[in-house]
C-alpha positions in Angstrom: -49.7 42.1 16.1 -46.3 40.6 16.9 -48.2 37.4 17.0 -49.9 37.8 14.0 -47.0 38.9 11.9 -45.3 35.9 13.4 -47.9 33.4 12.3 -48.2 35.2 8.8 -44.4 34.4 8.2 -45.0 30.5 9.5 -47.9 30.3 7.1 -46.1 31.5 4.3 -43.1 29.4 4.7 -45.8 26.1 5.0 -47.3 27.5 1.5 -44.0 28.0 -0.3 -42.7 24.1 1.2 -45.9 22.4 0.5 -45.6 24.2 -3.2 -41.9 22.9 -3.7 -43.5 19.1 -2.2 -46.0 19.8 -5.2 -43.8 19.9 -7.7 -41.1 17.2 -6.4 -44.8 15.0 -6.4 -45.4 16.1 -10.3 -42.2 15.2 -11.3 -42.3 11.6 -9.8 -45.6 11.1 -10.9 -44.4 11.9 -14.6 -41.4 9.2 -14.4 -44.1 7.1 -13.1 -46.6 7.7 -15.9 -43.5 7.5 -18.4 -42.8 3.8 -17.0 -46.5 2.4 -16.8 -46.3 3.3 -20.9 -43.0 2.1 -21.6 -44.3 -1.3 -19.6 -47.7 -1.1 -21.6 -45.8 -0.6 -25.2 -44.1 -3.8 -24.3 -47.4 -5.9 -22.9 -48.9 -4.4 -26.2 -46.2 -6.2 -28.6 -46.4 -9.9 -27.0 -49.5 -9.7 -27.5 -49.4 -9.8 -31.0 -46.8 -12.9 -30.9 -48.1 -16.3 -31.6 -47.6 -18.5 -28.8 -44.5 -20.1 -30.0 -42.7 -17.2 -30.6 -43.3 -16.0 -26.8 -42.0 -19.6 -25.7 -38.8 -19.0 -28.0 -38.4 -15.3 -26.3 -38.7 -17.0 -23.1 -36.3 -19.0 -23.3 -33.8 -17.0 -25.5 -33.8 -14.7 -22.5 -33.2 -17.6 -19.9 -30.6 -19.3 -22.2 -28.6 -16.5 -23.8 -25.1 -15.9 -22.2 -23.5 -13.9 -24.7 -21.9 -10.8 -24.3 -20.3 -8.2 -26.7 -17.5 -6.2 -25.6 -16.4 -3.4 -28.0 -12.9 -2.6 -26.4 -11.1 -6.0 -25.1 -6.9 -6.8 -25.0 -6.9 -10.7 -25.8 -3.1 -12.1 -25.1 -2.7 -15.2 -26.6 0.7 -16.9 -25.4 2.4 -20.2 -26.5 5.1 -22.4 -24.6 7.8 -23.2 -27.2 10.4 -26.1 -26.9 8.6 -28.2 -24.4 7.9 -31.3 -26.5 11.4 -31.4 -27.3 12.6 -30.9 -23.6 10.3 -33.8 -22.3 12.1 -36.0 -24.7 15.3 -35.2 -22.9 14.3 -34.3 -19.5 12.0 -36.0 -16.7 8.9 -35.5 -18.4 6.6 -35.4 -14.8 9.2 -32.5 -13.7 8.9 -30.6 -16.4 4.9 -30.8 -16.5 4.9 -29.9 -12.9 7.3 -26.8 -13.6 4.8 -25.8 -16.5 2.0 -26.4 -13.9 3.8 -23.9 -11.5 4.3 -21.8 -14.1 1.1 -21.1 -15.4 -0.2 -20.9 -11.5 2.2 -17.9 -11.5 0.7 -16.8 -14.4 -2.6 -16.8 -13.0 -1.4 -14.7 -9.8 -0.3 -11.6 -12.4 -3.4 -12.2 -14.7 -5.2 -11.3 -11.1 -3.1 -8.8 -10.0 -3.4 -6.5 -13.0 -7.5 -6.8 -13.3 -7.6 -9.0 -16.5 -9.6 -12.6 -16.7 -8.3 -15.8 -17.7 -9.9 -17.5 -20.6 -8.4 -20.4 -20.9 -5.0 -22.7 -20.7 -4.7 -26.2 -22.5 -1.9 -27.8 -22.6 1.0 -25.9 -23.3 -1.0 -22.4 -24.5 -2.7 -19.8 -22.0 -5.3 -17.5 -23.3 -6.4 -14.2 -20.8 -8.0 -10.9 -21.7 -8.6 -7.1 -20.2 -11.5 -5.4 -20.7 -13.9 -8.5 -19.6 -16.0 -8.7 -17.5 -15.9 -5.4 -16.4 -15.4 -3.0 -19.3 -12.6 -0.3 -18.5 -10.3 1.8 -20.6 -7.1 0.3 -19.4 -7.1 -3.1 -20.7 -4.1 -2.3 -23.3 -1.9 -1.1 -20.7 -3.1 -3.8 -18.0 -2.2 -6.6 -20.7 1.1 -5.4 -21.6 1.8 -4.8 -17.9 1.0 -8.8 -17.1 3.3 -9.6 -20.1 6.0 -8.2 -19.5 5.7 -8.9 -15.8 5.7 -12.7 -17.1 8.4 -12.4 -19.7 10.5 -11.3 -16.4 9.4 -13.7 -14.6 10.3 -16.5 -17.6 14.1 -14.9 -18.0 14.8 -15.4 -14.2 13.5 -18.6 -14.6 15.6 -19.9 -17.7 18.3 -18.0 -15.6 18.0 -20.0 -12.4 18.1 -23.1 -14.8 21.3 -22.7 -16.5 22.7 -22.8 -12.9 21.3 -26.5 -12.2 22.2 -27.4 -15.6 18.9 -27.3 -17.2 17.1 -26.5 -20.1 13.5 -24.6 -20.0 11.3 -23.3 -22.7 10.4 -20.1 -24.4 7.2 -18.4 -24.2 5.7 -16.0 -27.6 3.1 -13.7 -26.5 0.4 -12.2 -29.4 -1.7 -9.3 -28.4 -5.2 -7.6 -30.5 -7.3 -4.9 -29.1 -11.0 -4.8 -30.7 -14.4 -5.7 -29.8 -15.3 -9.8 -28.8 -17.9 -11.7 -28.1 -18.0 -13.6 -25.0 -19.7 -16.6 -24.3 -20.4 -17.1 -20.6 -20.6 -20.5 -19.0 -20.8 -21.4 -15.6 -22.7 -21.4 -12.2 -20.7 -21.2 -9.4 -17.6 -20.5 -11.1 -18.1 -18.3 -14.1 -15.6 -18.9 -17.2 -15.5 -17.2 -20.3 -14.7 -18.2 -23.9 -14.0 -15.4 -26.5 -14.5 -15.2 -29.7 -14.4 -13.1 -33.2 -11.4 -11.8 -35.3 -9.7 -10.0 -32.2 -9.3 -13.5 -30.5 -8.1 -14.8 -34.2 -5.6 -11.8 -34.9 -4.0 -12.3 -31.4 -3.2 -16.0 -32.0 -2.0 -15.2 -35.5 0.6 -12.4 -33.7 1.9 -15.1 -31.4 2.4 -17.8 -33.9 4.8 -15.5 -35.9 6.5 -13.9 -33.4 10.0 -14.8 -32.2 10.7 -16.5 -28.6 10.7 -14.6 -25.2 9.2 -11.4 -27.5 5.9 -9.4 -26.5 4.3 -9.0 -29.9 1.4 -6.3 -30.4 -0.9 -5.5 -33.1 -1.1 -2.1 -34.3 -4.0 -1.6 -32.7 -3.0 -2.2 -29.5 0.6 0.1 -30.0 -2.1 2.9 -30.4 -3.1 2.2 -26.9 -0.5 1.6 -25.3 2.8 3.8 -27.7 2.7 6.6 -24.6 3.6 4.0 -21.7 5.5 1.6 -23.5 8.9 1.8 -26.0 8.1 -0.7 -29.1 9.5 -1.2 -32.4 8.1 -1.8 -35.4 8.5 -5.3 -36.8 6.7 -6.2 -39.9 3.4 -6.2 -41.4 1.8 -9.5 -41.4 -1.2 -10.1 -43.5 -4.7 -11.5 -42.3 -7.4 -12.6 -44.1 -10.2 -10.2 -44.4 -8.4 -7.7 -42.7 -5.7 -6.7 -45.0 -1.9 -6.2 -43.6 -1.9 -5.6 -39.7 1.1 -3.8 -38.7 3.7 -5.7 -35.3 5.4 -4.2 -32.9 7.5 -5.6 -30.5 7.2 -4.5 -26.9 10.8 -3.6 -25.6 9.9 -2.5 -22.3 8.4 1.2 -20.3 9.3 4.1 -21.6 12.8 5.3 -20.4 10.9 8.6 -18.8 8.3 6.3 -16.7 10.5 3.9 -15.3 13.2 3.5 -12.8 16.6 4.4 -13.4 15.2 4.9 -17.3 16.0 1.6 -17.9 12.7 0.2 -19.1 12.3 -2.3 -16.8 10.4 -0.9 -13.5 7.6 1.6 -13.7 8.5 4.5 -11.8 5.7 6.9 -9.7 5.2 8.9 -13.3 3.7 5.8 -15.2 1.5 5.2 -11.9 0.1 8.5 -12.2 -0.2 9.0 -15.8 -1.8 5.5 -15.4 -4.1 6.4 -12.7 -5.5 9.7 -15.1 -6.4 6.8 -17.5 -8.3 4.7 -14.7 -9.8 8.1 -13.7 -12.0 8.0 -16.5 -13.4 4.8 -15.8 -14.0 6.0 -11.9 -15.3 9.0 -13.5 -17.9 7.0 -15.4 -18.9 4.8 -12.0 -19.5 8.0 -10.0 -21.7 9.7 -12.0 -23.4 6.7 -13.2 -24.2 6.1 -9.8 -25.0 9.6 -8.7 -27.2 10.4 -11.5 -29.1 6.7 -10.2 -29.1 7.0 -6.9 -29.3 10.6 -5.3 -33.0 11.9 -4.3 -34.8 13.3 -7.1 -35.1 16.8 -4.5 -32.0 17.9 -5.0 -31.9 20.5 -7.0 -28.5 21.4 -6.1 -26.7 19.0 -5.3 -27.1 16.8 -8.1 -24.3 14.9 -10.7 -24.3 18.2 -12.1 -23.1 20.0 -9.4 -20.4 17.3 -9.3 -19.6 17.6 -12.7 -19.5 22.1 -12.1 -16.8 21.2 -9.3 -14.5 18.8 -11.1 -14.6 20.9 -14.0 -13.8 23.8 -11.5 -11.1 22.2 -9.3 -9.2 21.5 -12.6 -9.6 25.2 -14.2 -8.1 26.5 -10.4 -5.6 24.1 -10.5 -3.9 25.1 -13.6 -4.5 28.5 -12.4 -2.4 27.6 -9.3 0.0 25.6 -11.2 -0.7 22.5 -9.6 1.3 19.2 -11.1 -0.3 16.1 -12.4 -0.6 13.9 -9.6 -2.2 16.8 -7.4 -4.6 17.5 -10.4 -5.8 13.8 -9.9 -6.2 13.8 -6.1 -8.5 17.2 -6.7 -10.4 15.6 -9.2 -11.1 12.6 -7.6 -12.0 14.2 -4.4 -14.5 16.5 -6.8 -16.0 13.5 -7.5 -16.6 12.3 -3.7 -17.3 15.5 -2.3 -21.1 14.7 -2.6 -21.1 11.1 -2.9 -22.4 10.9 0.6 -25.4 12.2 -0.2 -26.5 8.7 -1.8 -26.9 7.9 2.0 -28.4 11.1 3.5 -27.6 14.8 3.7 -26.4 15.1 6.9 -22.5 15.0 7.8 -22.5 14.0 3.4 -19.1 14.9 3.4 -17.6 11.8 5.9 -19.9 9.6 4.4 -18.4 10.5 1.0 -14.9 10.2 2.5 -16.0 6.4 3.5 -16.8 5.3 0.4 -14.0 6.4 -1.3 -11.8 4.8 1.3 -13.7 1.4 0.6 -13.5 2.4 -3.3 -10.6 4.2 -4.7 -7.9 0.9 -4.1 -9.8 -0.6 -6.6 -8.5 2.4 -9.0 -4.9 2.0 -7.8 -4.7 4.7 -5.3 -2.9 4.0 -2.2 -3.6 4.8 1.2 -1.7 8.1 1.5 -3.4 9.6 -1.5 -6.7 8.4 0.1 -5.9 10.2 3.2 -5.0 13.6 0.9 -8.2 12.8 -0.8 -10.3 12.6 2.2 -8.5 15.6 3.4 -9.8 17.9 0.2 -13.0 16.2 0.6 -13.9 17.6 4.0 -12.3 21.2 2.9 -16.0 21.5 1.5 -18.1 21.3 4.8 -19.4 24.5 5.7 -17.6 26.9 6.8 -14.8 26.0 4.7 -11.7 26.4 7.0 -8.9 24.8 4.4 -5.6 23.8 5.2 -3.7 23.0 2.2 -3.4 24.6 -1.4 -5.2 21.6 -2.9 -8.3 22.0 0.1 -8.1 25.9 -0.9 -9.0 24.8 -4.4 -12.0 22.6 -3.8 -13.4 25.2 -1.4 -13.4 27.4 -4.1 -14.4 25.8 -6.8 -17.5 24.3 -4.7 -18.9 27.5 -4.3 -17.4 29.2 -7.6 -21.6 29.6 -8.5 -21.2 32.7 -5.7 -19.1 35.0 -8.2 -20.5 33.8 -11.4 -23.5 35.3 -13.7 -25.7 32.5 -13.4 -25.5 32.3 -9.6 -29.4 33.4 -9.5 -30.9 30.4 -11.0 -28.3 28.1 -9.4 -29.0 29.5 -5.8 -32.5 29.4 -6.4 -32.3 25.5 -7.3 -30.2 25.3 -4.0 -33.2 27.4 -2.0 -35.6 24.9 -3.4 -33.8 21.8 -2.1 -33.3 23.4 1.2 -37.3 24.1 1.3 -38.7 20.9 0.2 -36.2 19.4 3.4 -37.3 21.9 5.9 -34.2 23.6 6.5 -35.0 27.1 5.3 -38.2 29.5 5.7 -39.1 31.9 3.4 -37.9 33.2 -0.4 -36.9 36.7 1.6 -35.5 34.9 4.7 -33.9 32.8 2.2 -32.2 36.0 0.2 -31.4 38.0 3.7 -28.9 34.4 4.4 -27.6 34.7 0.9 -26.5 38.0 1.6 -25.2 37.4 4.8 -22.8 34.6 3.2 -21.8 36.2 0.5 -20.7 39.6 2.9 -18.4 37.3 4.7 -17.4 35.1 1.8 -13.7 35.0 0.8 -12.0 33.0 -2.2 -9.0 31.8 -1.3 -7.0 30.7 -3.9 -5.8 34.4 -6.4 -7.3 32.6 -9.2 -10.7 32.3 -7.9 -10.0 36.0 -6.8 -9.3 37.3 -10.1 -11.8 35.1 -12.3 -14.9 35.6 -9.8 -14.8 38.6 -7.2 -16.3 41.3 -9.5 -19.1 39.0 -10.3 -19.7 38.5 -6.6 -19.6 42.3 -5.7 -22.7 42.5 -8.5 -24.6 39.7 -7.0 -24.3 41.1 -3.9 -26.3 44.5 -5.0 -28.9 42.2 -7.3 -29.8 40.1 -3.6 -30.2 43.4 -2.1 -32.3 44.4 -4.5 -34.7 41.6 -3.7 -35.2 42.0 -0.6 -38.3 43.8 1.0 -37.6 44.0 4.5 
């Protein structure tokens, strides 16, 4: 009798797994059908076009190299006084100095995630937000301009010691949409066109030597980071009067010793918080595209859920700005390893984070803390620090929420497809055991979720049949 009962249980488990796989099969079939229908529509549309039009479309697709960007910050710079100096001093030596100066400019541009557009004669143009779109380009362009301004002032000081004069430099900066024409195969170059580039050039032509002049649009993006002074309104054809501001330096509270010259740790954290939004978009986009479709629970929605959860619990626990940034970053990556496989996905997520985060301004110390926070989500959770406790609570926050049953059902379906769990009754027994043993680590989570968790235990007890 016992053997027959065991066999029946195994048959039931197999049936439920087959049902889950069948459901996944149907979902994939629907997706394939949608793709086929879209392809058929394109084929039908092309069938109605004359042969010449088809050739033209093919030619355009191959030769098209213009990209449109909604938010790019253009820096237009011009060397002032070079021609006059070349008449009085050694022209070849001055040209060498200028080449070295523009070489230094190239290094600053690359370091600050900007794209050089062109340097022609004594003019230099670069832009932030191309070829990779981001939210941080207005701030990055101003950082680069301040570094170049500082470099030039040092150069001028050294030249005076050697009884030589050196040129001045003007900066015009504006933020807005551009069209970027791409050319080159081995070395890609960009030619920016549109009002944004024109306005940056107009601002530069009207500003005083050594000053960093920016438009009102750029000012709105950077005013929280940099101290600025309103200068005037500049008439621009078809655009009306454009407000012009002069950048004086970093905001005192964001600079070393409040002098406005060198950014401090508060500046870096504030800047990283903006960069986090770009990182957030990147990670969620990859999760949505790359996670296996059978992950009904560990999908990108769960990552969003945990990211919101660490923020709520973190604020409740009095976490500061930088720690909150590290928490939210760890939440983004805690299940990222699932794109490579479910087994040890926490370790895989740590490795991916280690590779990606330096590109978003995280240093090695921050990355090590983030890795520790990610590993705190590995079951059974054994958090050691407050930040690790917060993510452990946020990761299992659903246990004390009113939607616990549908969420846990999604997890059951996911585990069943993978052959990790048996029957639904076995799952409820496992859930009951886990819930009865589970304790939230932070006071905030206990206050928010303890009552509901006790209710869920009673609900699951009622579902168990034996």
